[in-house]
C-alpha positions in Angstrom: -8.2 -18.8 14.8 -8.7 -22.3 16.2 -5.8 -23.5 14.0 -3.6 -20.6 15.4 -4.6 -21.7 18.9 -3.5 -25.1 18.3 0.0 -24.2 16.9 0.3 -21.4 19.8 -0.5 -23.7 22.8 3.2 -24.9 23.8 4.2 -21.2 23.3 1.7 -19.8 25.6 2.7 -22.6 28.1 6.3 -22.1 27.9 5.6 -18.2 28.7 3.5 -19.3 31.6 0.5 -17.8 30.2 -2.9 -19.7 31.0 -5.0 -19.1 28.0 -8.8 -19.8 28.5 -11.0 -19.7 25.5 -14.7 -18.7 25.7 -16.8 -19.7 22.9 -20.3 -18.7 22.2 -23.0 -21.3 20.8 -23.9 -24.9 21.2 -22.2 -26.0 17.9 -18.3 -26.2 18.9 -16.5 -29.0 17.0 -13.2 -27.9 17.7 -13.6 -27.4 21.4 -12.2 -31.0 22.3 -9.3 -30.3 20.2 -8.4 -27.1 21.9 -8.9 -29.0 25.3 -6.7 -31.9 24.3 -4.2 -29.0 23.5 -4.1 -27.8 26.8 -6.6 -25.0 26.7 -9.5 -24.7 29.1 -12.6 -24.0 26.9 -15.7 -22.4 28.6 -18.9 -22.6 26.4 -21.6 -19.9 26.6 -24.7 -19.0 24.7 -24.3 -16.1 22.1 -23.5 -13.1 23.7 -26.2 -11.4 21.5 -28.8 -13.0 23.7 -29.6 -12.0 27.3 -28.6 -15.5 28.6 -25.2 -15.2 26.8 -24.5 -11.6 28.7 -25.5 -13.3 31.9 -23.3 -16.3 31.3 -20.1 -14.1 30.1 -20.5 -11.7 33.2 -20.8 -14.6 35.8 -17.8 -16.4 33.9 -15.5 -13.2 34.1 -16.3 -12.9 37.8 -15.6 -16.4 38.7 -12.4 -16.5 36.7 -11.3 -13.1 37.2 -8.5 -13.2 34.3 -5.7 -10.8 34.3 -6.3 -9.7 30.7 -9.7 -10.1 28.6 -8.9 -10.6 25.0 -11.8 -10.1 22.6 -11.9 -11.6 19.0 -15.5 -11.4 18.1 -16.5 -8.6 15.7 -20.5 -8.8 15.9 -20.8 -8.8 19.7 -17.8 -6.5 20.4 -19.7 -3.8 22.2 -21.7 -5.9 24.4 -18.9 -8.4 25.3 -16.6 -5.2 26.0 -18.8 -3.2 28.1 -19.8 -6.3 29.9 -16.4 -7.3 30.8 -15.8 -3.6 31.9 -19.0 -3.6 34.0 -17.9 -7.0 35.5 -14.1 -6.3 36.0 -13.7 -2.4 36.4 -9.9 -2.8 37.0 -8.9 -5.6 34.1 -7.4 -4.6 31.0 -9.2 -5.3 27.6 -7.3 -6.3 24.4 -9.2 -6.5 21.0 -7.9 -8.1 18.0 -9.5 -7.0 14.7 -9.2 -10.0 12.1 -10.5 -8.5 9.0 -11.0 -5.2 7.0 -14.6 -3.7 7.6 -15.8 -0.9 5.0 -19.5 -0.5 5.7 -21.4 2.2 3.8 -24.4 4.3 4.7 -26.1 3.2 8.0 -23.8 0.6 8.4 -20.9 2.7 8.8 -22.8 5.2 11.2 -23.7 2.1 13.2 -20.1 1.1 13.4 -18.9 4.4 14.1 -21.5 4.7 17.0 -20.2 1.4 18.4 -16.9 2.5 18.3 -17.8 5.5 20.3 -19.6 3.6 22.9 -16.8 0.5 23.6 -13.5 1.9 22.2 -12.7 3.8 25.5 -13.0 0.5 27.6 -10.4 -1.3 25.5 -6.7 -0.5 26.6 -5.1 -1.8 23.3 -6.3 -2.7 19.7 -4.4 -5.2 17.6 -4.5 -5.3 13.8 -3.5 -8.7 11.8 -2.0 -7.0 9.0 -0.9 -3.4 7.8 -4.1 -2.9 5.6 -6.2 -4.1 9.1 -4.3 -1.4 11.0 -4.9 1.3 8.4 -8.2 0.7 8.1 -8.9 0.7 11.6 -7.2 4.2 12.3 -9.9 5.6 10.0 -12.0 5.1 13.2 -9.3 7.0 15.2 -8.1 3.9 16.7 -4.5 3.6 17.8 -3.8 0.0 16.4 -0.8 -2.1 17.2 0.3 -4.7 14.5 0.7 -8.2 15.2 0.5 -10.4 12.2 -1.3 -13.9 12.6 0.9 -16.9 12.4 1.3 -20.4 10.7 1.6 -23.9 12.2 5.0 -25.1 12.3 4.1 -27.8 10.2 4.0 -25.7 7.3 7.7 -24.5 8.2 8.6 -28.1 8.0 7.0 -28.9 4.8 9.1 -26.0 3.2 12.0 -28.2 4.1 10.7 -31.2 2.2 8.9 -29.5 -0.7 10.1 -31.0 -3.8 9.9 -29.3 -7.5 6.7 -30.5 -8.8 7.1 -33.2 -11.3 4.8 -33.8 -14.6 1.8 -31.7 -15.1 1.5 -28.5 -13.3 -1.4 -27.8 -10.7 -2.9 -25.3 -8.8 -4.1 -25.0 -5.2 -7.0 -23.0 -4.1 -7.9 -22.8 -0.3 -10.9 -21.4 1.0 -14.7 -21.6 1.5 -16.5 -20.5 -1.5 -18.4 -17.2 -0.9 -18.4 -13.7 -3.0 -15.7 -12.1 -0.9 -13.3 -15.3 -2.0 -14.3 -14.4 -5.5 -12.8 -18.0 -6.6 -14.4 -17.6 -10.0 -11.6 -15.6 -11.2 -9.2 -18.5 -10.4 -11.3 -21.3 -11.5 -11.9 -19.9 -14.9 -8.4 -19.3 -15.4 -7.4 -23.1 -14.5 -10.3 -24.4 -16.5 -8.8 -22.5 -19.6 -5.4 -23.9 -19.1 -4.4 -27.8 -19.0 -3.6 -27.5 -15.0 -4.9 -29.9 -12.6 -6.4 -28.2 -9.5 -6.4 -29.1 -5.7 -9.4 -27.5 -4.3 -10.0 -27.3 -0.3 -13.0 -25.6 0.8 -16.8 -25.6 1.6 -18.9 -25.3 -1.6 -22.3 -24.3 0.3 -21.6 -20.7 -0.7 -20.5 -21.4 -4.3 -22.3 -20.1 -7.3 -23.6 -22.2 -9.9 -20.7 -21.6 -12.5 -18.2 -22.4 -9.7 -19.6 -25.8 -8.9 -20.0 -26.5 -12.8 -16.2 -25.9 -13.1 -15.4 -28.1 -10.5 -17.8 -30.7 -11.7 -16.1 -30.4 -15.2 -12.4 -30.5 -13.9 -13.6 -33.6 -12.2 -14.9 -35.2 -14.8 -11.9 -34.7 -16.9 -9.6 -36.2 -14.1 -8.1 -32.6 -13.4 -9.6 -32.3 -10.0 -7.1 -33.9 -7.6 -8.8 -33.0 -4.4 -12.4 -31.6 -3.4 -13.5 -31.0 0.1 -12.6 -29.3 3.4 -9.5 -31.3 4.8 -6.4 -29.8 5.9 -4.3 -28.5 2.6 -0.7 -29.3 3.6 -0.1 -32.1 1.3 -1.7 -30.1 -1.7 0.8 -27.4 -0.8 3.6 -29.9 -1.0 2.5 -30.9 -4.6 1.0 -27.9 -6.1 2.7 -25.7 -8.5 1.3 -22.5 -7.8 -1.5 -20.9 -4.9 -4.5 -19.0 -6.4 -6.0 -16.4 -4.1 -8.4 -14.1 -5.9 -10.4 -12.4 -2.8 -12.1 -9.5 -2.9 -10.6 -8.4 0.7 -8.8 -10.3 3.5 -7.9 -9.6 7.0 -4.3 -11.5 6.6 -5.3 -14.5 4.2 -4.0 -17.4 6.6 -4.2 -19.9 3.5 -1.9 -17.4 1.7 0.7 -17.3 4.7 0.4 -21.3 4.9 1.3 -21.4 1.1 4.2 -19.1 1.5 5.7 -20.6 4.4 5.4 -24.1 2.6 7.7 -22.4 -0.4 4.7 -22.2 -2.9 4.7 -19.6 -5.5 1.3 -17.5 -5.2 -1.0 -15.3 -7.4 -3.1 -12.8 -5.5 -5.5 -10.1 -6.1 -4.3 -6.5 -5.5 -6.7 -5.9 -2.7 -6.3 -5.0 1.0 -5.5 -7.7 3.3 -3.2 -9.3 0.8 -0.8 -6.5 -0.2 1.6 -7.2 2.5 2.7 -10.4 0.3 4.2 -8.1 -2.1 7.5 -8.3 -0.1 7.5 -12.2 -1.1 9.6 -12.4 -4.6 7.5 -15.5 -5.7 4.1 -13.5 -5.4 2.3 -12.1 -8.4 -0.2 -9.6 -7.3 -2.9 -8.9 -10.1 -5.9 -6.6 -10.8 -9.2 -7.8 -10.3 -9.1 -8.7 -14.1 -10.3 -11.8 -15.6 -7.8 -11.5 -18.6 -4.9 -11.0 -16.2 -5.6 -13.9 -14.2 -6.0 -16.1 -17.5 -2.5 -14.7 -18.5 -0.7 -15.3 -15.1 -1.9 -18.8 -14.8 -1.0 -19.5 -18.4 2.6 -18.1 -17.7 2.8 -20.6 -14.7 1.8 -23.6 -16.8 4.3 -22.8 -19.6 7.1 -22.2 -16.7 10.0 -24.7 -16.3 11.1 -23.1 -13.1 7.9 -23.3 -11.0 8.6 -24.3 -7.3 12.6 -24.6 -8.2 13.4 -21.1 -6.2 13.2 -21.2 -2.5 13.6 -18.2 -0.5 16.6 -18.0 1.8 14.4 -16.3 4.6 10.6 -15.0 4.7 10.2 -11.3 4.5 7.6 -11.5 7.2 8.0 -13.8 10.5 4.8 -15.8 10.4 5.9 -18.1 13.1 3.8 -18.9 16.3 6.9 -18.3 18.6 7.1 -14.8 17.3 3.1 -14.0 17.4 2.9 -15.5 20.8 6.1 -13.5 22.1 4.4 -10.3 20.9 1.2 -11.0 22.3 2.7 -11.9 26.0 4.8 -8.4 25.5 1.3 -6.7 25.0 -0.2 -8.4 27.9 2.6 -7.6 30.1 2.4 -4.1 28.9 -1.4 -3.5 29.7 -1.3 -5.5 33.0 2.4 -5.3 34.4 1.5 -8.9 35.8 3.1 -11.2 33.4 6.9 -11.5 32.8 8.5 -13.3 29.9 11.3 -15.8 30.7 
């Protein structure tokens, strides 16, 4: 989300929209960067605390924005109801960034939260067709506005060269059960491919760490850490994303915009990528992943085919334009140039 705000800053200014970002909690390493990009950043305690609610209400009454745009999921009910109580006539927009399919008591809880707070929301937004479809199961009327990718990834597409020599894979994402990176790591280890790995390993399983260590000892791990992946996407042969589900999959969007072929799981939040001819969509199956990676490894045409155009517009200009149109429709106060 922070990276999306950064790439959108010039477009919001061009549309004469002042965006004030309200962050929760003391740990805000991105605040300075967002401020430098031209945003006003306000930091309050967690809205899940009494002090956070008071600070949120006080800030809203001080700023009196034309639109309140809520992105948080965990504190949605409190933030929405507090906003409505503070500013009864101000429209509230909520963007949902992931696919939530709770079971049992969690499902009942989410349904009750929707019943309590949805009525104060003027418009719901989903970041992918699958997110919209999932939210409609809660009887929400959801507008689709795709997330976007920084322009530098579009520029990368123009300079991306055919990878020379040994093929390599790129994995981007913090290790977690949802990211399910073990599928891709096993497939890479069983090949001769090199690997660029961009992600926080604190949630990695012992097997995932062991594979990364083994690749590193063999000289096949070309990057390891949490840095921005643009250079690796320029050099890689294929992007691997074996997640169990995503909201949209920003890392996948960046890879596709940069012109990198991809292999992804056939799961919610990634199926939109089927429209891209250089994307392989696989079942959650280790043998299928092993075979697909081996096929890339043996291919002589990896990275050669450049798409004439993108089936989905993932540019910041498009995303900001659609949000400004939404703000206009709910408030009647903004006017696009």
